[in-house]
ZAMARDREN-191668 format. One record per residue (C-alpha): x, y, z; residue number from 0. Coordinates in Angstrom, 3 decimals, padded with zeros to 6 digits. Last residue first. Layout:
N
ATOM        x        y        z resi
ATOM        X        Y        Z  NUM
...
REM end
This chain:
284
ATOM        x        y        z resi
ATOM -004.952  042.217 -013.197  283
ATOM -003.916  038.858 -015.031  282
ATOM -006.109  035.977 -013.715  281
ATOM -005.309  033.802 -010.813  280
ATOM -008.146  031.373 -010.147  279
ATOM -009.696  031.556 -013.668  278
ATOM -011.038  034.492 -015.743  277
ATOM -014.305  032.692 -016.555  276
ATOM -015.147  032.085 -012.819  275
ATOM -018.794  030.741 -012.663  274
ATOM -019.514  029.559 -016.109  273
ATOM -016.044  029.168 -017.579  272
ATOM -015.038  027.639 -014.321  271
ATOM -017.829  025.192 -014.333  270
ATOM -017.120  024.272 -018.047  269
ATOM -013.370  023.499 -016.983  268
ATOM -014.432  021.347 -014.077  267
ATOM -016.807  019.322 -016.371  266
ATOM -014.149  018.957 -018.979  265
ATOM -011.628  017.962 -016.523  264
ATOM -014.062  015.232 -015.225  263
ATOM -014.899  013.993 -018.358  262
ATOM -011.185  013.508 -019.239  261
ATOM -010.559  011.638 -015.969  260
ATOM -013.461  009.460 -016.498  259
ATOM -012.244  008.499 -020.011  258
ATOM -008.768  007.753 -018.740  257
ATOM -010.205  005.345 -016.255  256
ATOM -010.912  004.949 -012.509  255
ATOM -008.175  005.114 -009.836  254
ATOM -005.189  005.532 -012.195  253
ATOM -006.724  007.769 -014.657  252
ATOM -008.525  009.652 -011.849  251
ATOM -005.428  010.322 -009.907  250
ATOM -003.257  011.475 -013.062  249
ATOM -006.058  013.510 -014.490  248
ATOM -006.919  015.364 -011.388  247
ATOM -003.283  016.069 -010.590  246
ATOM -002.622  017.376 -014.119  245
ATOM -005.825  019.599 -014.153  244
ATOM -005.267  020.914 -010.642  243
ATOM -001.616  021.328 -010.726  242
ATOM -001.456  022.622 -014.213  241
ATOM -004.167  025.369 -013.475  240
ATOM -002.427  026.502 -010.295  239
ATOM  001.130  026.623 -011.964  238
ATOM  000.087  028.477 -014.893  237
ATOM -002.320  030.733 -012.813  236
ATOM  000.889  031.601 -010.758  235
ATOM  002.840  032.428 -013.694  234
ATOM  000.174  034.976 -014.671  233
ATOM -001.453  035.962 -018.032  232
ATOM -004.349  033.432 -018.248  231
ATOM -006.051  031.995 -015.197  230
ATOM -005.608  028.649 -013.467  229
ATOM -008.787  026.678 -014.499  228
ATOM -009.141  028.104 -017.942  227
ATOM -005.421  027.798 -018.633  226
ATOM -005.269  024.168 -017.345  225
ATOM -008.238  023.165 -019.529  224
ATOM -006.754  024.802 -022.480  223
ATOM -003.426  022.931 -022.192  222
ATOM -005.523  019.641 -021.727  221
ATOM -007.241  020.432 -025.089  220
ATOM -004.121  021.482 -026.849  219
ATOM -002.381  018.328 -025.996  218
ATOM -005.130  016.166 -026.969  217
ATOM -005.283  017.615 -030.547  216
ATOM -001.414  017.635 -030.841  215
ATOM -001.116  013.904 -031.125  214
ATOM -002.874  013.955 -034.413  213
ATOM  000.082  013.614 -036.729  212
ATOM  001.829  010.762 -034.796  211
ATOM  004.488  010.282 -032.237  210
ATOM  003.338  007.719 -029.631  209
ATOM  004.160  008.956 -026.211  208
ATOM  007.071  008.700 -023.820  207
ATOM  010.110  009.149 -026.054  206
ATOM  008.585  012.339 -027.660  205
ATOM  007.654  014.017 -024.284  204
ATOM  010.764  016.242 -024.085  203
ATOM  011.207  016.821 -027.824  202
ATOM  007.728  018.073 -027.950  201
ATOM  008.356  020.312 -025.119  200
ATOM  011.183  021.858 -027.193  199
ATOM  008.815  022.456 -030.032  198
ATOM  006.413  024.182 -027.884  197
ATOM  009.327  026.349 -026.529  196
ATOM  009.926  027.540 -030.013  195
ATOM  006.268  028.280 -030.471  194
ATOM  006.163  030.435 -027.371  193
ATOM  009.421  032.135 -028.024  192
ATOM  008.132  033.017 -031.588  191
ATOM  005.031  034.784 -030.057  190
ATOM  007.000  036.629 -027.540  189
ATOM  009.582  037.820 -030.146  188
ATOM  006.757  039.118 -032.448  187
ATOM  005.007  040.925 -029.495  186
ATOM  008.513  042.433 -028.557  185
ATOM  009.039  043.555 -032.179  184
ATOM  005.682  045.135 -032.425  183
ATOM  005.786  046.610 -029.024  182
ATOM  009.006  048.461 -029.564  181
ATOM  009.048  050.110 -026.231  180
ATOM  009.884  053.904 -026.528  179
ATOM  007.811  055.621 -024.007  178
ATOM  004.958  056.152 -026.610  177
ATOM  004.841  052.585 -027.465  176
ATOM  004.380  051.446 -023.827  175
ATOM  001.677  054.062 -023.535  174
ATOM -000.333  052.727 -026.484  173
ATOM  000.458  049.112 -025.426  172
ATOM -001.141  049.576 -021.931  171
ATOM -000.966  046.618 -019.629  170
ATOM  000.248  044.108 -022.013  169
ATOM  003.072  046.191 -023.315  168
ATOM  004.097  047.309 -019.954  167
ATOM  004.183  043.648 -018.728  166
ATOM  006.208  042.713 -021.656  165
ATOM  008.562  045.585 -020.949  164
ATOM  009.075  044.586 -017.280  163
ATOM  009.785  041.150 -018.475  162
ATOM  012.293  042.440 -020.854  161
ATOM  014.018  044.256 -017.978  160
ATOM  014.332  041.105 -015.890  159
ATOM  013.029  040.929 -012.450  158
ATOM  009.413  039.481 -012.414  157
ATOM  009.433  037.568 -015.747  156
ATOM  012.880  036.244 -015.265  155
ATOM  012.110  034.962 -011.646  154
ATOM  009.047  033.146 -012.866  153
ATOM  010.757  031.791 -016.100  152
ATOM  013.603  030.565 -014.046  151
ATOM  011.286  028.693 -011.821  150
ATOM  009.294  027.228 -014.684  149
ATOM  012.456  025.959 -016.366  148
ATOM  013.946  024.532 -013.328  147
ATOM  010.652  022.672 -012.598  146
ATOM  010.543  021.319 -016.087  145
ATOM  014.149  020.183 -016.054  144
ATOM  013.727  018.442 -012.760  143
ATOM  010.460  016.685 -013.763  142
ATOM  012.075  015.708 -017.264  141
ATOM  015.039  014.008 -015.418  140
ATOM  012.653  012.190 -013.178  139
ATOM  010.881  010.842 -016.142  138
ATOM  014.138  009.750 -017.728  137
ATOM  015.265  008.006 -014.570  136
ATOM  012.130  005.738 -014.478  135
ATOM  011.057  005.097 -010.924  134
ATOM  012.030  002.311 -008.693  133
ATOM  010.453  002.278 -005.183  132
ATOM  012.264  002.041 -001.935  131
ATOM  011.688  005.624 -000.900  130
ATOM  012.966  006.626 -004.401  129
ATOM  015.010  004.231 -006.214  128
ATOM  016.277  005.335 -009.637  127
ATOM  015.453  003.720 -012.809  126
ATOM  017.293  002.739 -016.137  125
ATOM  017.344  004.426 -019.400  124
ATOM  018.095  007.883 -020.613  123
ATOM  017.723  008.559 -024.417  122
ATOM  014.214  006.762 -024.396  121
ATOM  013.926  005.503 -027.976  120
ATOM  011.498  007.409 -030.213  119
ATOM  008.566  005.664 -031.744  118
ATOM  006.579  006.755 -034.830  117
ATOM  002.830  005.897 -035.187  116
ATOM  001.297  005.497 -038.466  115
ATOM -000.685  008.297 -040.268  114
ATOM  001.962  008.920 -043.107  113
ATOM  005.291  010.730 -042.560  112
ATOM  005.482  013.414 -045.090  111
ATOM  001.718  013.669 -046.223  110
ATOM  000.629  013.229 -042.539  109
ATOM  003.077  015.909 -041.508  108
ATOM  001.627  018.298 -044.147  107
ATOM -001.922  017.347 -043.153  106
ATOM -001.191  018.014 -039.459  105
ATOM  000.475  021.312 -040.316  104
ATOM -002.389  022.342 -042.453  103
ATOM -005.080  021.598 -039.793  102
ATOM -003.121  023.340 -037.142  101
ATOM -002.941  026.458 -039.466  100
ATOM -006.706  026.368 -040.001   99
ATOM -007.180  026.354 -036.169   98
ATOM -004.473  029.157 -035.998   97
ATOM -006.547  031.356 -038.489   96
ATOM -009.862  030.802 -036.523   95
ATOM -008.387  031.541 -033.123   94
ATOM -006.525  034.412 -034.748   93
ATOM -009.762  035.976 -035.856   92
ATOM -011.337  035.556 -032.358   91
ATOM -008.388  036.962 -030.381   90
ATOM -007.493  039.844 -032.697   89
ATOM -003.667  039.994 -032.877   88
ATOM -003.899  042.692 -035.514   87
ATOM -005.153  040.176 -038.140   86
ATOM -002.178  041.126 -040.438   85
ATOM  000.171  040.330 -037.418   84
ATOM -001.148  036.879 -036.802   83
ATOM -001.023  035.387 -040.306   82
ATOM  001.947  036.721 -042.429   81
ATOM  004.267  037.936 -039.918   80
ATOM  003.570  035.749 -036.861   79
ATOM  003.060  032.572 -038.957   78
ATOM  006.490  033.281 -040.701   77
ATOM  008.277  033.908 -037.370   76
ATOM  006.533  030.937 -035.711   75
ATOM  007.612  028.649 -038.508   74
ATOM  011.367  029.679 -037.757   73
ATOM  010.629  029.290 -033.989   72
ATOM  009.279  025.806 -034.649   71
ATOM  012.212  024.596 -036.627   70
ATOM  014.846  026.420 -034.487   69
ATOM  013.560  025.263 -031.370   68
ATOM  013.131  021.733 -032.644   67
ATOM  016.847  021.601 -033.762   66
ATOM  018.036  023.401 -030.510   65
ATOM  016.397  020.559 -028.437   64
ATOM  016.876  017.764 -030.859   63
ATOM  020.648  017.929 -030.594   62
ATOM  020.169  016.614 -026.942   61
ATOM  019.214  013.120 -028.486   60
ATOM  022.718  012.790 -029.857   59
ATOM  022.797  012.191 -033.683   58
ATOM  022.093  008.848 -035.325   57
ATOM  020.030  010.196 -038.192   56
ATOM  016.985  008.369 -036.637   55
ATOM  017.496  010.169 -033.446   54
ATOM  017.439  013.581 -035.060   53
ATOM  014.435  012.532 -037.162   52
ATOM  012.410  011.302 -034.131   51
ATOM  013.360  014.441 -032.278   50
ATOM  012.210  016.581 -034.948   49
ATOM  008.988  014.605 -035.115   48
ATOM  008.475  015.323 -031.366   47
ATOM  009.057  019.056 -031.956   46
ATOM  006.574  019.197 -034.866   45
ATOM  003.970  017.543 -032.553   44
ATOM  004.583  020.405 -029.947   43
ATOM  004.114  022.889 -032.734   42
ATOM  000.893  021.000 -033.639   41
ATOM -000.413  021.317 -030.096   40
ATOM  000.007  024.975 -030.242   39
ATOM -002.055  025.300 -033.379   38
ATOM -005.066  026.511 -031.567   37
ATOM -002.970  029.629 -030.698   36
ATOM -005.478  031.696 -028.701   35
ATOM -003.846  035.032 -029.077   34
ATOM -004.337  037.473 -026.109   33
ATOM -000.793  038.404 -026.424   32
ATOM  000.402  037.971 -022.883   31
ATOM -001.879  035.257 -021.769   30
ATOM -002.505  033.421 -024.916   29
ATOM  001.089  033.549 -026.352   28
ATOM  002.797  032.894 -023.091   27
ATOM  000.456  030.429 -021.766   26
ATOM  000.516  028.490 -025.018   25
ATOM  004.156  028.133 -024.711   24
ATOM  004.016  027.204 -021.095   23
ATOM  001.100  024.701 -021.397   22
ATOM  003.557  021.801 -022.367   21
ATOM  005.876  022.583 -019.397   20
ATOM  002.893  022.911 -016.997   19
ATOM  001.583  019.655 -018.192   18
ATOM  005.003  018.010 -017.721   17
ATOM  005.186  019.446 -014.088   16
ATOM  001.748  018.493 -013.081   15
ATOM  001.828  014.802 -014.573   14
ATOM  005.154  014.178 -013.038   13
ATOM  004.094  015.297 -009.587   12
ATOM  001.045  013.181 -009.959   11
ATOM  003.182  010.216 -011.051   10
ATOM  005.392  010.740 -007.969    9
ATOM  002.457  010.679 -005.613    8
ATOM  001.236  007.624 -007.405    7
ATOM  004.389  005.756 -006.870    6
ATOM  004.507  006.725 -003.334    5
ATOM  001.142  005.680 -002.472    4
ATOM  001.408  002.292 -004.357    3
ATOM  004.527  001.699 -002.425    2
ATOM  002.821  002.415  000.797    1
ATOM  000.052 -000.070  000.015    0
REM end
């Protein structure tokens, strides 16, 4: 019984941290730019396929991290310039546009790789004993990396000059432009950073999930659930939403079934949209 509790506790922590890492790119774009990037899951999918190609080429797995960031970041530059910017970052119009973009990316990947599943070998094998229970080393590494990235983001956003400029742009873009902040360039860099990180997140999860063209659909739904519950535009909301949705998914999947877990997350998100549409920790 104790071993089961320890394993489940670690699984909950893993689900929460990985979900937070996956949501991060969407939270940056949606929370700071008011752009609901429906194609976020497809950028994660592209990162996973990049990892597959890097490993197939016989290169070190770590090489997939900069490769995925470059691939997804480059696509993000094109999308921002020719799709998002002409729509003036309008939330509804960009939602429809990125929905079409996601469909296009899925079909292009399907054309190039087919609909079959691709597998990526786990780069770090073995397990580590935690309180007498063996747990996969790679999962523990992902948990540590996710925690470090999230804490670093929190500190950077609060203390770095760029973080202050982003907050100013979000709070009052006209005034920010008047005092010399290049809001257009800053918005572009923010969007590109979100897409690049989505690619890196795809590299992280590729060895643990089947890589296929439609894998992004589930990811975008879970990410949206986390943002609805936690609130958009704040690091605290990102943590809170990921903890609630990730924890709920992990516990109910183990105790009941994945379908029940998904239904519970859906119901919870609907309740939040109805009673607290800005989430627990919305942007002021």
